[in-house]
C-alpha positions as MATLAB code, in Angstrom:
seq = 'MRRFWIAFALAACASASAWADGFGGQDNDDTFRQCVAQSMRSANNMLAFQIMQNACLKLYRESTMISDSRKSYYICLLQSLQGANNDLYVQMAAKACGDHG';
ca = [
     -49.716  117.442  -52.923;
     -50.300  116.455  -49.387;
     -50.229  112.882  -50.092;
     -46.779  113.364  -51.904;
     -45.521  114.918  -48.586;
     -46.744  112.323  -46.506;
     -45.376  109.541  -48.503;
     -42.154  111.432  -48.825;
     -41.916  111.831  -45.071;
     -42.785  107.956  -44.477;
     -40.092  106.834  -47.110;
     -37.559  109.348  -45.459;
     -38.043  108.055  -41.900;
     -38.136  104.488  -43.081;
     -34.740  104.848  -44.357;
     -33.541  107.098  -41.657;
     -31.847  104.413  -39.743;
     -29.400  103.832  -42.447;
     -28.177  107.526  -41.808;
     -27.688  106.800  -38.308;
     -26.004  103.449  -38.689;
     -23.549  104.783  -40.897;
     -21.720  106.405  -38.078;
     -22.074  103.595  -35.730;
     -19.408  102.420  -33.344;
     -17.587  105.912  -33.331;
     -17.313  108.494  -30.575;
     -19.780  111.226  -30.642;
     -17.302  113.982  -31.552;
     -16.204  111.974  -34.745;
     -19.798  111.185  -35.528;
     -20.732  114.721  -35.208;
     -18.047  116.023  -37.361;
     -18.714  113.451  -40.064;
     -22.365  114.323  -39.862;
     -21.778  118.073  -40.537;
     -19.286  117.185  -43.162;
     -21.859  114.996  -44.962;
     -24.587  117.666  -44.458;
     -22.231  120.309  -46.012;
     -21.768  118.183  -49.021;
     -25.358  117.214  -49.436;
     -26.980  120.595  -48.826;
     -27.424  122.975  -51.766;
     -29.103  125.628  -49.662;
     -27.871  127.529  -46.437;
     -31.132  126.897  -44.615;
     -30.964  123.282  -45.238;
     -27.334  123.201  -44.023;
     -28.194  125.026  -40.912;
     -31.106  122.618  -39.977;
     -28.912  119.579  -40.794;
     -26.049  120.854  -38.680;
     -28.589  121.481  -35.870;
     -29.972  117.833  -36.438;
     -26.206  116.587  -36.136;
     -25.800  118.481  -32.961;
     -28.886  117.050  -31.331;
     -28.194  113.532  -32.554;
     -24.522  113.303  -31.611;
     -24.009  115.740  -28.949;
     -27.102  116.122  -27.153;
     -28.702  112.627  -27.753;
     -28.998  111.700  -24.093;
     -31.508  114.693  -23.619;
     -33.903  113.781  -26.441;
     -36.608  111.139  -26.917;
     -36.566  108.557  -29.425;
     -39.254  110.330  -31.330;
     -37.283  113.528  -31.556;
     -34.105  111.412  -32.725;
     -36.321  110.094  -35.503;
     -37.358  113.606  -36.353;
     -33.896  114.730  -36.574;
     -32.956  111.764  -38.571;
     -35.737  112.345  -41.040;
     -34.505  115.821  -41.431;
     -30.964  114.741  -42.184;
     -32.395  112.321  -44.930;
     -34.974  114.598  -46.346;
     -32.798  117.636  -46.815;
     -30.077  116.233  -48.788;
     -29.950  117.802  -52.022;
     -32.469  120.515  -50.937;
     -32.024  123.683  -53.254;
     -34.626  126.157  -52.097;
     -36.156  127.487  -48.735;
     -39.536  126.265  -49.663;
     -38.546  122.732  -50.163;
     -36.579  122.800  -46.870;
     -39.584  124.138  -45.165;
     -41.942  121.458  -46.599;
     -39.550  118.742  -45.869;
     -39.118  119.993  -42.259;
     -42.944  119.968  -41.771;
     -43.236  116.611  -43.186;
     -40.786  115.124  -40.732;
     -42.636  116.954  -37.949;
     -45.895  115.675  -39.013;
     -44.571  112.043  -39.121;
     -43.051  112.286  -35.516;
];
């Protein structure tokens, strides 16, 4: 099971730049709103949405205050929590992103 989550985290973080690149070239308010809207559509769980909304906030409104490794962590969260439908999965995915960063 641990190997699964390690592989999951690596795969999520490897493709994480696609999430960030999808909003490139727009101002931070627009990208923040788009990120939150996409999170609302893709999260099937309130905890997942709250974590994703916080990740959007950190990435697009407070990005100058966080390190590159923290940015990778938040991008990993956005990737990993899409479609999350229960709290246990959300917690395990968040831990996997944190373990990778």
